[in-house]
PDBQT receptor file of N, H, CA, C and O in Angstrom, charges set to zero:
ATOM      1  N   MET A   1       0.997  -1.180  -0.003  1.00  0.00    +0.000 N 
ATOM      2  CA  MET A   1       0.168   0.040   0.031  1.00  0.00    +0.000 C 
ATOM      3  C   MET A   1       0.635   0.977  -0.242  1.00  0.00    +0.000 C 
ATOM      4  O   MET A   1       1.790   0.774   0.133  1.00  0.00    +0.000 OA
ATOM      5  N   THR A   2       0.612   2.208  -0.759  1.00  0.00    +0.000 N 
ATOM      6  H   THR A   2      -0.327   2.373  -1.064  1.00  0.00    +0.000 HD
ATOM      7  CA  THR A   2       1.424   3.076  -0.800  1.00  0.00    +0.000 C 
ATOM      8  C   THR A   2       0.507   4.618  -0.509  1.00  0.00    +0.000 C 
ATOM      9  O   THR A   2      -0.605   4.956  -0.916  1.00  0.00    +0.000 OA
ATOM     10  N   ILE A   3       1.803   5.552   0.621  1.00  0.00    +0.000 N 
ATOM     11  H   ILE A   3       2.706   5.278   0.951  1.00  0.00    +0.000 HD
ATOM     12  CA  ILE A   3       0.665   6.588   0.574  1.00  0.00    +0.000 C 
ATOM     13  C   ILE A   3       1.440   8.081  -0.088  1.00  0.00    +0.000 C 
ATOM     14  O   ILE A   3       2.597   8.486   0.026  1.00  0.00    +0.000 OA
ATOM     15  N   GLU A   4       0.440   8.564  -0.691  1.00  0.00    +0.000 N 
ATOM     16  H   GLU A   4      -0.500   8.235  -0.784  1.00  0.00    +0.000 HD
ATOM     17  CA  GLU A   4       0.720   9.579  -1.607  1.00  0.00    +0.000 C 
ATOM     18  C   GLU A   4       0.342  11.108  -0.538  1.00  0.00    +0.000 C 
ATOM     19  O   GLU A   4      -0.801  11.306  -0.129  1.00  0.00    +0.000 OA
ATOM     20  N   ARG A   5       1.181  11.791  -0.310  1.00  0.00    +0.000 N 
ATOM     21  H   ARG A   5       2.110  11.630  -0.642  1.00  0.00    +0.000 HD
ATOM     22  CA  ARG A   5       1.199  13.323   0.067  1.00  0.00    +0.000 C 
ATOM     23  C   ARG A   5       1.373  14.168  -0.838  1.00  0.00    +0.000 C 
ATOM     24  O   ARG A   5       2.354  14.092  -1.579  1.00  0.00    +0.000 OA
ATOM     25  N   HIS A   6       0.131  15.478  -0.994  1.00  0.00    +0.000 N 
ATOM     26  H   HIS A   6      -0.665  15.540  -0.392  1.00  0.00    +0.000 HD
ATOM     27  CA  HIS A   6       0.226  16.716  -1.911  1.00  0.00    +0.000 C 
ATOM     28  C   HIS A   6       0.101  18.023  -0.762  1.00  0.00    +0.000 C 
ATOM     29  O   HIS A   6      -0.333  18.175   0.380  1.00  0.00    +0.000 OA
ATOM     30  N   ALA A   7       0.700  18.765  -1.716  1.00  0.00    +0.000 N 
ATOM     31  H   ALA A   7       1.053  18.642  -2.643  1.00  0.00    +0.000 HD
ATOM     32  CA  ALA A   7       1.219  20.522  -0.699  1.00  0.00    +0.000 C 
ATOM     33  C   ALA A   7       1.915  19.632   0.759  1.00  0.00    +0.000 C 
ATOM     34  O   ALA A   7       1.234  19.282   1.723  1.00  0.00    +0.000 OA
ATOM     35  N   THR A   8       2.727  19.503   0.676  1.00  0.00    +0.000 N 
ATOM     36  H   THR A   8       3.280  19.787  -0.107  1.00  0.00    +0.000 HD
ATOM     37  CA  THR A   8       3.471  18.940   1.634  1.00  0.00    +0.000 C 
ATOM     38  C   THR A   8       3.874  20.011   2.061  1.00  0.00    +0.000 C 
ATOM     39  O   THR A   8       4.259  20.908   1.311  1.00  0.00    +0.000 OA
ATOM     40  N   THR A   9       3.845  20.139   3.875  1.00  0.00    +0.000 N 
ATOM     41  H   THR A   9       3.532  19.411   4.484  1.00  0.00    +0.000 HD
ATOM     42  CA  THR A   9       4.565  20.995   4.116  1.00  0.00    +0.000 C 
ATOM     43  C   THR A   9       5.380  20.045   5.269  1.00  0.00    +0.000 C 
ATOM     44  O   THR A   9       5.187  18.851   5.499  1.00  0.00    +0.000 OA
ATOM     45  N   ALA A  10       6.771  21.355   6.194  1.00  0.00    +0.000 N 
ATOM     46  H   ALA A  10       6.928  22.324   6.007  1.00  0.00    +0.000 HD
ATOM     47  CA  ALA A  10       7.077  20.762   7.483  1.00  0.00    +0.000 C 
ATOM     48  C   ALA A  10       5.614  19.844   7.968  1.00  0.00    +0.000 C 
ATOM     49  O   ALA A  10       5.399  18.661   7.704  1.00  0.00    +0.000 OA
ATOM     50  N   LEU A  11       4.927  20.564   8.563  1.00  0.00    +0.000 N 
ATOM     51  H   LEU A  11       5.101  21.525   8.778  1.00  0.00    +0.000 HD
ATOM     52  CA  LEU A  11       3.972  20.071   9.152  1.00  0.00    +0.000 C 
ATOM     53  C   LEU A  11       3.177  19.269   9.101  1.00  0.00    +0.000 C 
ATOM     54  O   LEU A  11       2.810  18.622  10.081  1.00  0.00    +0.000 OA
ATOM     55  N   MET A  12       2.484  19.060   7.288  1.00  0.00    +0.000 N 
ATOM     56  H   MET A  12       2.782  19.586   6.491  1.00  0.00    +0.000 HD
ATOM     57  CA  MET A  12       1.502  18.644   7.046  1.00  0.00    +0.000 C 
ATOM     58  C   MET A  12       1.288  18.227   5.576  1.00  0.00    +0.000 C 
ATOM     59  O   MET A  12       1.857  18.983   4.788  1.00  0.00    +0.000 OA
ATOM     60  N   SER A  13       0.920  17.677   5.273  1.00  0.00    +0.000 N 
ATOM     61  H   SER A  13       0.458  17.063   5.913  1.00  0.00    +0.000 HD
ATOM     62  CA  SER A  13       0.182  17.553   3.598  1.00  0.00    +0.000 C 
ATOM     63  C   SER A  13      -1.416  18.240   3.285  1.00  0.00    +0.000 C 
ATOM     64  O   SER A  13      -2.260  17.997   4.148  1.00  0.00    +0.000 OA
ATOM     65  N   GLN A  14      -1.713  18.819   2.461  1.00  0.00    +0.000 N 
ATOM     66  H   GLN A  14      -1.027  19.016   1.760  1.00  0.00    +0.000 HD
ATOM     67  CA  GLN A  14      -2.935  19.493   2.367  1.00  0.00    +0.000 C 
ATOM     68  C   GLN A  14      -3.851  18.344   1.940  1.00  0.00    +0.000 C 
ATOM     69  O   GLN A  14      -5.052  18.439   2.192  1.00  0.00    +0.000 OA
ATOM     70  N   ALA A  15      -3.388  17.303   1.333  1.00  0.00    +0.000 N 
ATOM     71  H   ALA A  15      -2.412  17.226   1.127  1.00  0.00    +0.000 HD
ATOM     72  CA  ALA A  15      -4.378  16.270   0.831  1.00  0.00    +0.000 C 
ATOM     73  C   ALA A  15      -3.027  14.424   0.809  1.00  0.00    +0.000 C 
ATOM     74  O   ALA A  15      -1.824  14.232   0.633  1.00  0.00    +0.000 OA
ATOM     75  N   VAL A  16      -3.929  13.784   1.026  1.00  0.00    +0.000 N 
ATOM     76  H   VAL A  16      -4.906  13.940   1.170  1.00  0.00    +0.000 HD
ATOM     77  CA  VAL A  16      -3.000  12.598   1.194  1.00  0.00    +0.000 C 
ATOM     78  C   VAL A  16      -4.026  11.608   0.459  1.00  0.00    +0.000 C 
ATOM     79  O   VAL A  16      -5.214  11.883   0.291  1.00  0.00    +0.000 OA
ATOM     80  N   VAL A  17      -3.448  10.496   0.070  1.00  0.00    +0.000 N 
ATOM     81  H   VAL A  17      -2.483  10.272   0.207  1.00  0.00    +0.000 HD
ATOM     82  CA  VAL A  17      -4.204   9.886  -1.031  1.00  0.00    +0.000 C 
ATOM     83  C   VAL A  17      -3.690   8.395  -0.579  1.00  0.00    +0.000 C 
ATOM     84  O   VAL A  17      -2.491   8.149  -0.708  1.00  0.00    +0.000 OA
ATOM     85  N   HIS A  18      -4.645   7.312  -0.008  1.00  0.00    +0.000 N 
ATOM     86  H   HIS A  18      -5.619   7.512   0.097  1.00  0.00    +0.000 HD
ATOM     87  CA  HIS A  18      -4.098   6.151   0.391  1.00  0.00    +0.000 C 
ATOM     88  C   HIS A  18      -5.106   5.311  -0.226  1.00  0.00    +0.000 C 
ATOM     89  O   HIS A  18      -6.177   5.838  -0.525  1.00  0.00    +0.000 OA
ATOM     90  N   ASN A  19      -4.906   3.999  -0.476  1.00  0.00    +0.000 N 
ATOM     91  H   ASN A  19      -4.035   3.570  -0.234  1.00  0.00    +0.000 HD
ATOM     92  CA  ASN A  19      -5.804   3.185  -1.272  1.00  0.00    +0.000 C 
ATOM     93  C   ASN A  19      -7.111   3.694  -2.108  1.00  0.00    +0.000 C 
ATOM     94  O   ASN A  19      -8.326   3.564  -1.956  1.00  0.00    +0.000 OA
ATOM     95  N   GLY A  20      -6.517   4.149  -2.786  1.00  0.00    +0.000 N 
ATOM     96  H   GLY A  20      -5.530   4.254  -2.909  1.00  0.00    +0.000 HD
ATOM     97  CA  GLY A  20      -7.310   5.925  -3.534  1.00  0.00    +0.000 C 
ATOM     98  C   GLY A  20      -7.991   5.976  -3.171  1.00  0.00    +0.000 C 
ATOM     99  O   GLY A  20      -8.973   5.582  -3.801  1.00  0.00    +0.000 OA
ATOM    100  N   VAL A  21      -8.180   6.496  -1.830  1.00  0.00    +0.000 N 
ATOM    101  H   VAL A  21      -7.383   6.817  -1.319  1.00  0.00    +0.000 HD
ATOM    102  CA  VAL A  21      -9.097   7.207  -1.456  1.00  0.00    +0.000 C 
ATOM    103  C   VAL A  21      -8.218   8.268  -0.810  1.00  0.00    +0.000 C 
ATOM    104  O   VAL A  21      -7.377   8.079   0.069  1.00  0.00    +0.000 OA
ATOM    105  N   ALA A  22      -8.606   9.594  -1.483  1.00  0.00    +0.000 N 
ATOM    106  H   ALA A  22      -9.289   9.747  -2.197  1.00  0.00    +0.000 HD
ATOM    107  CA  ALA A  22      -8.127  11.188  -1.211  1.00  0.00    +0.000 C 
ATOM    108  C   ALA A  22      -8.570  11.533   0.259  1.00  0.00    +0.000 C 
ATOM    109  O   ALA A  22      -9.582  10.935   0.627  1.00  0.00    +0.000 OA
ATOM    110  N   TYR A  23      -8.046  12.310   1.078  1.00  0.00    +0.000 N 
ATOM    111  H   TYR A  23      -7.225  12.795   0.780  1.00  0.00    +0.000 HD
ATOM    112  CA  TYR A  23      -7.959  12.440   2.599  1.00  0.00    +0.000 C 
ATOM    113  C   TYR A  23      -7.689  14.222   2.177  1.00  0.00    +0.000 C 
ATOM    114  O   TYR A  23      -6.866  14.464   1.294  1.00  0.00    +0.000 OA
ATOM    115  N   LEU A  24      -8.379  15.306   2.817  1.00  0.00    +0.000 N 
ATOM    116  H   LEU A  24      -9.047  15.109   3.535  1.00  0.00    +0.000 HD
ATOM    117  CA  LEU A  24      -8.384  16.299   2.527  1.00  0.00    +0.000 C 
ATOM    118  C   LEU A  24      -8.246  16.830   3.794  1.00  0.00    +0.000 C 
ATOM    119  O   LEU A  24      -9.184  16.750   4.588  1.00  0.00    +0.000 OA
ATOM    120  N   SER A  25      -7.043  17.444   4.137  1.00  0.00    +0.000 N 
ATOM    121  H   SER A  25      -6.281  17.509   3.492  1.00  0.00    +0.000 HD
ATOM    122  CA  SER A  25      -7.066  18.278   5.786  1.00  0.00    +0.000 C 
ATOM    123  C   SER A  25      -8.023  19.500   5.575  1.00  0.00    +0.000 C 
ATOM    124  O   SER A  25      -8.459  19.882   4.489  1.00  0.00    +0.000 OA
ATOM    125  N   GLY A  26      -8.349  20.213   7.185  1.00  0.00    +0.000 N 
ATOM    126  H   GLY A  26      -7.994  19.903   8.067  1.00  0.00    +0.000 HD
ATOM    127  CA  GLY A  26      -9.304  21.091   7.047  1.00  0.00    +0.000 C 
ATOM    128  C   GLY A  26      -9.312  22.378   6.326  1.00  0.00    +0.000 C 
ATOM    129  O   GLY A  26      -8.875  23.193   7.139  1.00  0.00    +0.000 OA
ATOM    130  N   GLN A  27      -9.592  23.000   5.184  1.00  0.00    +0.000 N 
ATOM    131  H   GLN A  27      -9.947  22.338   4.524  1.00  0.00    +0.000 HD
ATOM    132  CA  GLN A  27      -9.161  24.178   4.626  1.00  0.00    +0.000 C 
ATOM    133  C   GLN A  27     -10.173  25.503   4.825  1.00  0.00    +0.000 C 
ATOM    134  O   GLN A  27     -11.403  25.487   4.859  1.00  0.00    +0.000 OA
ATOM    135  N   VAL A  28      -9.477  26.391   4.917  1.00  0.00    +0.000 N 
ATOM    136  H   VAL A  28      -8.478  26.404   4.889  1.00  0.00    +0.000 HD
ATOM    137  CA  VAL A  28     -10.097  27.199   5.897  1.00  0.00    +0.000 C 
ATOM    138  C   VAL A  28      -9.360  28.469   4.707  1.00  0.00    +0.000 C 
ATOM    139  O   VAL A  28      -8.491  28.296   3.852  1.00  0.00    +0.000 OA
ATOM    140  N   ALA A  29     -10.268  29.984   5.164  1.00  0.00    +0.000 N 
ATOM    141  H   ALA A  29     -10.974  30.125   5.858  1.00  0.00    +0.000 HD
ATOM    142  CA  ALA A  29      -9.675  30.645   4.147  1.00  0.00    +0.000 C 
ATOM    143  C   ALA A  29      -8.913  31.783   4.840  1.00  0.00    +0.000 C 
ATOM    144  O   ALA A  29      -9.259  32.866   5.312  1.00  0.00    +0.000 OA
ATOM    145  N   MET A  30      -7.758  31.142   4.725  1.00  0.00    +0.000 N 
ATOM    146  H   MET A  30      -7.476  30.263   4.341  1.00  0.00    +0.000 HD
ATOM    147  CA  MET A  30      -6.789  32.470   5.229  1.00  0.00    +0.000 C 
ATOM    148  C   MET A  30      -6.374  33.713   5.283  1.00  0.00    +0.000 C 
ATOM    149  O   MET A  30      -5.958  34.541   6.094  1.00  0.00    +0.000 OA
ATOM    150  N   ASP A  31      -6.704  33.542   3.753  1.00  0.00    +0.000 N 
ATOM    151  H   ASP A  31      -7.041  32.869   3.094  1.00  0.00    +0.000 HD
ATOM    152  CA  ASP A  31      -6.152  35.492   2.669  1.00  0.00    +0.000 C 
ATOM    153  C   ASP A  31      -7.342  35.933   2.940  1.00  0.00    +0.000 C 
ATOM    154  O   ASP A  31      -7.215  37.151   2.812  1.00  0.00    +0.000 OA
ATOM    155  N   LEU A  32      -8.635  35.678   3.291  1.00  0.00    +0.000 N 
ATOM    156  H   LEU A  32      -8.738  34.689   3.395  1.00  0.00    +0.000 HD
ATOM    157  CA  LEU A  32      -9.677  36.754   3.439  1.00  0.00    +0.000 C 
ATOM    158  C   LEU A  32      -9.794  36.355   4.899  1.00  0.00    +0.000 C 
ATOM    159  O   LEU A  32     -10.053  35.227   5.316  1.00  0.00    +0.000 OA
ATOM    160  N   PRO A  33      -9.588  37.336   5.540  1.00  0.00    +0.000 N 
ATOM    161  CA  PRO A  33      -9.941  37.139   7.360  1.00  0.00    +0.000 C 
ATOM    162  C   PRO A  33     -10.766  38.813   6.950  1.00  0.00    +0.000 C 
ATOM    163  O   PRO A  33     -10.581  39.840   6.296  1.00  0.00    +0.000 OA
ATOM    164  N   GLY A  34     -11.807  38.113   7.930  1.00  0.00    +0.000 N 
ATOM    165  H   GLY A  34     -11.958  37.279   8.461  1.00  0.00    +0.000 HD
ATOM    166  CA  GLY A  34     -12.993  39.443   7.871  1.00  0.00    +0.000 C 
ATOM    167  C   GLY A  34     -13.926  39.657   6.468  1.00  0.00    +0.000 C 
ATOM    168  O   GLY A  34     -14.806  40.492   6.256  1.00  0.00    +0.000 OA
ATOM    169  N   ALA A  35     -13.394  38.581   5.591  1.00  0.00    +0.000 N 
ATOM    170  H   ALA A  35     -12.679  37.904   5.763  1.00  0.00    +0.000 HD
ATOM    171  CA  ALA A  35     -14.247  38.650   4.742  1.00  0.00    +0.000 C 
ATOM    172  C   ALA A  35     -15.475  38.158   4.301  1.00  0.00    +0.000 C 
ATOM    173  O   ALA A  35     -15.520  36.929   4.355  1.00  0.00    +0.000 OA
ATOM    174  N   PRO A  36     -16.819  38.872   3.746  1.00  0.00    +0.000 N 
ATOM    175  CA  PRO A  36     -18.170  38.247   3.633  1.00  0.00    +0.000 C 
ATOM    176  C   PRO A  36     -17.787  36.601   3.701  1.00  0.00    +0.000 C 
ATOM    177  O   PRO A  36     -17.075  35.904   2.978  1.00  0.00    +0.000 OA
ATOM    178  N   VAL A  37     -18.605  36.299   4.932  1.00  0.00    +0.000 N 
ATOM    179  H   VAL A  37     -19.183  36.866   5.519  1.00  0.00    +0.000 HD
ATOM    180  CA  VAL A  37     -18.754  34.154   4.435  1.00  0.00    +0.000 C 
ATOM    181  C   VAL A  37     -18.793  33.755   2.975  1.00  0.00    +0.000 C 
ATOM    182  O   VAL A  37     -18.090  32.907   2.425  1.00  0.00    +0.000 OA
ATOM    183  N   ALA A  38     -19.543  34.357   2.552  1.00  0.00    +0.000 N 
ATOM    184  H   ALA A  38     -20.114  35.046   2.999  1.00  0.00    +0.000 HD
ATOM    185  CA  ALA A  38     -19.814  33.639   1.169  1.00  0.00    +0.000 C 
ATOM    186  C   ALA A  38     -18.778  34.411   0.276  1.00  0.00    +0.000 C 
ATOM    187  O   ALA A  38     -19.013  34.121  -0.897  1.00  0.00    +0.000 OA
ATOM    188  N   ASP A  39     -17.659  35.335   0.384  1.00  0.00    +0.000 N 
ATOM    189  H   ASP A  39     -17.468  35.571   1.337  1.00  0.00    +0.000 HD
ATOM    190  CA  ASP A  39     -16.488  34.717   0.144  1.00  0.00    +0.000 C 
ATOM    191  C   ASP A  39     -15.208  33.854   0.459  1.00  0.00    +0.000 C 
ATOM    192  O   ASP A  39     -14.320  33.242  -0.135  1.00  0.00    +0.000 OA
ATOM    193  N   GLN A  40     -15.563  34.114   1.550  1.00  0.00    +0.000 N 
ATOM    194  H   GLN A  40     -16.284  34.611   2.032  1.00  0.00    +0.000 HD
ATOM    195  CA  GLN A  40     -14.617  32.868   1.905  1.00  0.00    +0.000 C 
ATOM    196  C   GLN A  40     -14.987  31.124   1.814  1.00  0.00    +0.000 C 
ATOM    197  O   GLN A  40     -14.101  30.272   1.882  1.00  0.00    +0.000 OA
ATOM    198  N   ALA A  41     -16.204  30.855   1.677  1.00  0.00    +0.000 N 
ATOM    199  H   ALA A  41     -16.924  31.547   1.621  1.00  0.00    +0.000 HD
ATOM    200  CA  ALA A  41     -16.806  29.221   1.143  1.00  0.00    +0.000 C 
ATOM    201  C   ALA A  41     -16.643  29.667  -0.099  1.00  0.00    +0.000 C 
ATOM    202  O   ALA A  41     -17.323  28.808  -0.661  1.00  0.00    +0.000 OA
ATOM    203  N   ARG A  42     -16.173  30.516  -1.166  1.00  0.00    +0.000 N 
ATOM    204  H   ARG A  42     -15.621  31.213  -0.709  1.00  0.00    +0.000 HD
ATOM    205  CA  ARG A  42     -16.165  30.589  -1.883  1.00  0.00    +0.000 C 
ATOM    206  C   ARG A  42     -14.646  29.830  -2.384  1.00  0.00    +0.000 C 
ATOM    207  O   ARG A  42     -14.409  28.883  -3.133  1.00  0.00    +0.000 OA
ATOM    208  N   ALA A  43     -13.665  30.869  -1.468  1.00  0.00    +0.000 N 
ATOM    209  H   ALA A  43     -13.858  31.638  -0.859  1.00  0.00    +0.000 HD
ATOM    210  CA  ALA A  43     -12.704  30.290  -1.766  1.00  0.00    +0.000 C 
ATOM    211  C   ALA A  43     -12.208  29.285  -1.382  1.00  0.00    +0.000 C 
ATOM    212  O   ALA A  43     -11.482  28.634  -2.134  1.00  0.00    +0.000 OA
ATOM    213  N   ILE A  44     -12.470  28.888  -0.097  1.00  0.00    +0.000 N 
ATOM    214  H   ILE A  44     -13.059  29.417   0.514  1.00  0.00    +0.000 HD
ATOM    215  CA  ILE A  44     -12.831  27.891   0.278  1.00  0.00    +0.000 C 
ATOM    216  C   ILE A  44     -13.319  26.624  -0.580  1.00  0.00    +0.000 C 
ATOM    217  O   ILE A  44     -12.884  25.592  -0.069  1.00  0.00    +0.000 OA
ATOM    218  N   PHE A  45     -13.931  26.435  -1.492  1.00  0.00    +0.000 N 
ATOM    219  H   PHE A  45     -14.284  27.273  -1.908  1.00  0.00    +0.000 HD
ATOM    220  CA  PHE A  45     -14.594  25.679  -2.584  1.00  0.00    +0.000 C 
ATOM    221  C   PHE A  45     -13.187  25.571  -3.203  1.00  0.00    +0.000 C 
ATOM    222  O   PHE A  45     -12.474  24.583  -3.027  1.00  0.00    +0.000 OA
ATOM    223  N   ALA A  46     -12.758  26.839  -4.073  1.00  0.00    +0.000 N 
ATOM    224  H   ALA A  46     -13.338  27.642  -4.216  1.00  0.00    +0.000 HD
ATOM    225  CA  ALA A  46     -12.025  26.605  -5.410  1.00  0.00    +0.000 C 
ATOM    226  C   ALA A  46     -11.243  25.812  -4.810  1.00  0.00    +0.000 C 
ATOM    227  O   ALA A  46     -11.322  24.674  -5.272  1.00  0.00    +0.000 OA
ATOM    228  N   ARG A  47      -9.823  26.034  -3.173  1.00  0.00    +0.000 N 
ATOM    229  H   ARG A  47      -9.759  26.958  -2.798  1.00  0.00    +0.000 HD
ATOM    230  CA  ARG A  47      -9.062  25.262  -2.558  1.00  0.00    +0.000 C 
ATOM    231  C   ARG A  47      -8.976  23.534  -2.675  1.00  0.00    +0.000 C 
ATOM    232  O   ARG A  47      -8.052  22.724  -2.757  1.00  0.00    +0.000 OA
ATOM    233  N   ILE A  48     -10.626  23.446  -2.630  1.00  0.00    +0.000 N 
ATOM    234  H   ILE A  48     -11.376  24.104  -2.563  1.00  0.00    +0.000 HD
ATOM    235  CA  ILE A  48     -10.748  22.426  -2.010  1.00  0.00    +0.000 C 
ATOM    236  C   ILE A  48     -11.236  21.732  -3.873  1.00  0.00    +0.000 C 
ATOM    237  O   ILE A  48     -11.257  20.526  -4.122  1.00  0.00    +0.000 OA
ATOM    238  N   ASP A  49     -11.446  22.423  -4.529  1.00  0.00    +0.000 N 
ATOM    239  H   ASP A  49     -11.429  23.402  -4.327  1.00  0.00    +0.000 HD
ATOM    240  CA  ASP A  49     -11.688  21.715  -6.337  1.00  0.00    +0.000 C 
ATOM    241  C   ASP A  49      -9.890  21.746  -6.781  1.00  0.00    +0.000 C 
ATOM    242  O   ASP A  49      -9.282  21.009  -7.557  1.00  0.00    +0.000 OA
ATOM    243  N   SER A  50      -9.451  22.768  -6.040  1.00  0.00    +0.000 N 
ATOM    244  H   SER A  50      -9.946  23.367  -5.409  1.00  0.00    +0.000 HD
ATOM    245  CA  SER A  50      -7.562  22.471  -6.696  1.00  0.00    +0.000 C 
ATOM    246  C   SER A  50      -7.049  21.354  -6.206  1.00  0.00    +0.000 C 
ATOM    247  O   SER A  50      -6.309  20.629  -6.872  1.00  0.00    +0.000 OA
ATOM    248  N   LEU A  51      -7.551  21.005  -4.460  1.00  0.00    +0.000 N 
ATOM    249  H   LEU A  51      -8.152  21.594  -3.920  1.00  0.00    +0.000 HD
ATOM    250  CA  LEU A  51      -6.516  19.954  -4.320  1.00  0.00    +0.000 C 
ATOM    251  C   LEU A  51      -7.217  18.774  -4.881  1.00  0.00    +0.000 C 
ATOM    252  O   LEU A  51      -6.640  17.947  -5.586  1.00  0.00    +0.000 OA
ATOM    253  N   LEU A  52      -8.599  18.702  -4.525  1.00  0.00    +0.000 N 
ATOM    254  H   LEU A  52      -9.068  19.374  -3.952  1.00  0.00    +0.000 HD
ATOM    255  CA  LEU A  52      -9.485  17.263  -5.646  1.00  0.00    +0.000 C 
ATOM    256  C   LEU A  52      -8.467  17.217  -7.006  1.00  0.00    +0.000 C 
ATOM    257  O   LEU A  52      -7.797  16.225  -7.292  1.00  0.00    +0.000 OA
ATOM    258  N   ASP A  53      -8.473  17.979  -7.481  1.00  0.00    +0.000 N 
ATOM    259  H   ASP A  53      -9.018  18.785  -7.249  1.00  0.00    +0.000 HD
ATOM    260  CA  ASP A  53      -8.206  18.182  -9.683  1.00  0.00    +0.000 C 
ATOM    261  C   ASP A  53      -6.398  17.343  -9.534  1.00  0.00    +0.000 C 
ATOM    262  O   ASP A  53      -6.000  16.420 -10.244  1.00  0.00    +0.000 OA
ATOM    263  N   ARG A  54      -5.513  18.118  -8.267  1.00  0.00    +0.000 N 
ATOM    264  H   ARG A  54      -5.836  18.867  -7.690  1.00  0.00    +0.000 HD
ATOM    265  CA  ARG A  54      -4.348  17.645  -8.246  1.00  0.00    +0.000 C 
ATOM    266  C   ARG A  54      -4.395  16.294  -8.299  1.00  0.00    +0.000 C 
ATOM    267  O   ARG A  54      -3.652  15.730  -9.102  1.00  0.00    +0.000 OA
ATOM    268  N   VAL A  55      -5.480  15.337  -7.261  1.00  0.00    +0.000 N 
ATOM    269  H   VAL A  55      -6.085  15.795  -6.608  1.00  0.00    +0.000 HD
ATOM    270  CA  VAL A  55      -5.144  14.130  -6.842  1.00  0.00    +0.000 C 
ATOM    271  C   VAL A  55      -6.012  13.306  -7.720  1.00  0.00    +0.000 C 
ATOM    272  O   VAL A  55      -6.571  12.289  -7.307  1.00  0.00    +0.000 OA
ATOM    273  N   GLY A  56      -6.123  13.760  -8.963  1.00  0.00    +0.000 N 
ATOM    274  H   GLY A  56      -5.669  14.585  -9.299  1.00  0.00    +0.000 HD
ATOM    275  CA  GLY A  56      -7.478  12.739 -10.662  1.00  0.00    +0.000 C 
ATOM    276  C   GLY A  56      -8.608  12.843  -9.377  1.00  0.00    +0.000 C 
ATOM    277  O   GLY A  56      -8.486  11.739  -8.847  1.00  0.00    +0.000 OA
ATOM    278  N   THR A  57      -9.312  13.356  -8.850  1.00  0.00    +0.000 N 
ATOM    279  H   THR A  57      -9.411  14.253  -9.280  1.00  0.00    +0.000 HD
ATOM    280  CA  THR A  57     -10.660  13.740  -8.486  1.00  0.00    +0.000 C 
ATOM    281  C   THR A  57     -11.469  14.750  -8.682  1.00  0.00    +0.000 C 
ATOM    282  O   THR A  57     -11.180  15.669  -9.448  1.00  0.00    +0.000 OA
ATOM    283  N   ASP A  58     -13.146  14.663  -7.663  1.00  0.00    +0.000 N 
ATOM    284  H   ASP A  58     -13.381  13.917  -7.040  1.00  0.00    +0.000 HD
ATOM    285  CA  ASP A  58     -13.496  16.102  -8.101  1.00  0.00    +0.000 C 
ATOM    286  C   ASP A  58     -14.605  16.082  -7.307  1.00  0.00    +0.000 C 
ATOM    287  O   ASP A  58     -14.970  14.906  -7.342  1.00  0.00    +0.000 OA
ATOM    288  N   ARG A  59     -15.154  16.531  -6.797  1.00  0.00    +0.000 N 
ATOM    289  H   ARG A  59     -14.857  17.486  -6.768  1.00  0.00    +0.000 HD
ATOM    290  CA  ARG A  59     -16.384  17.111  -5.087  1.00  0.00    +0.000 C 
ATOM    291  C   ARG A  59     -17.559  16.109  -6.099  1.00  0.00    +0.000 C 
ATOM    292  O   ARG A  59     -18.459  16.002  -5.266  1.00  0.00    +0.000 OA
ATOM    293  N   SER A  60     -18.005  15.437  -7.194  1.00  0.00    +0.000 N 
ATOM    294  H   SER A  60     -17.273  15.524  -7.871  1.00  0.00    +0.000 HD
ATOM    295  CA  SER A  60     -18.823  14.221  -7.445  1.00  0.00    +0.000 C 
ATOM    296  C   SER A  60     -18.899  13.428  -6.933  1.00  0.00    +0.000 C 
ATOM    297  O   SER A  60     -20.013  12.952  -6.716  1.00  0.00    +0.000 OA
ATOM    298  N   LYS A  61     -17.210  12.565  -6.226  1.00  0.00    +0.000 N 
ATOM    299  H   LYS A  61     -16.305  12.952  -6.403  1.00  0.00    +0.000 HD
ATOM    300  CA  LYS A  61     -16.902  12.034  -5.815  1.00  0.00    +0.000 C 
ATOM    301  C   LYS A  61     -16.458  11.804  -4.266  1.00  0.00    +0.000 C 
ATOM    302  O   LYS A  61     -15.583  11.048  -3.845  1.00  0.00    +0.000 OA
ATOM    303  N   LEU A  62     -17.150  12.506  -3.681  1.00  0.00    +0.000 N 
ATOM    304  H   LEU A  62     -17.861  13.120  -4.023  1.00  0.00    +0.000 HD
ATOM    305  CA  LEU A  62     -17.100  12.599  -2.010  1.00  0.00    +0.000 C 
ATOM    306  C   LEU A  62     -17.733  11.590  -1.677  1.00  0.00    +0.000 C 
ATOM    307  O   LEU A  62     -18.688  11.132  -2.305  1.00  0.00    +0.000 OA
ATOM    308  N   LEU A  63     -17.065  10.949  -0.219  1.00  0.00    +0.000 N 
ATOM    309  H   LEU A  63     -16.289  11.320   0.291  1.00  0.00    +0.000 HD
ATOM    310  CA  LEU A  63     -17.459  10.295   0.311  1.00  0.00    +0.000 C 
ATOM    311  C   LEU A  63     -18.220  11.099   1.818  1.00  0.00    +0.000 C 
ATOM    312  O   LEU A  63     -19.407  11.065   2.141  1.00  0.00    +0.000 OA
ATOM    313  N   SER A  64     -17.551  11.498   2.235  1.00  0.00    +0.000 N 
ATOM    314  H   SER A  64     -16.587  11.525   1.972  1.00  0.00    +0.000 HD
ATOM    315  CA  SER A  64     -18.011  12.386   3.375  1.00  0.00    +0.000 C 
ATOM    316  C   SER A  64     -17.517  13.767   3.338  1.00  0.00    +0.000 C 
ATOM    317  O   SER A  64     -16.363  13.935   2.944  1.00  0.00    +0.000 OA
ATOM    318  N   ALA A  65     -18.196  14.744   3.679  1.00  0.00    +0.000 N 
ATOM    319  H   ALA A  65     -19.133  14.607   3.999  1.00  0.00    +0.000 HD
ATOM    320  CA  ALA A  65     -17.473  16.467   4.075  1.00  0.00    +0.000 C 
ATOM    321  C   ALA A  65     -17.639  16.635   5.268  1.00  0.00    +0.000 C 
ATOM    322  O   ALA A  65     -17.262  17.678   5.802  1.00  0.00    +0.000 OA
TER     323      ALA A  65
């Protein structure tokens, strides 16, 4: 079994794939402090979409959120 880590820093990986399942770390709108909730949500979903694309999948295949 392999573990693929993506967008990795010294502390964590933003996405990990194990046995064909992608796991994402908690995503927040760090670049938009104080912004309206709708803007923060759009930024978070864009980040999630980008990470999922990076590991070869998309939101249509989510198992849990």
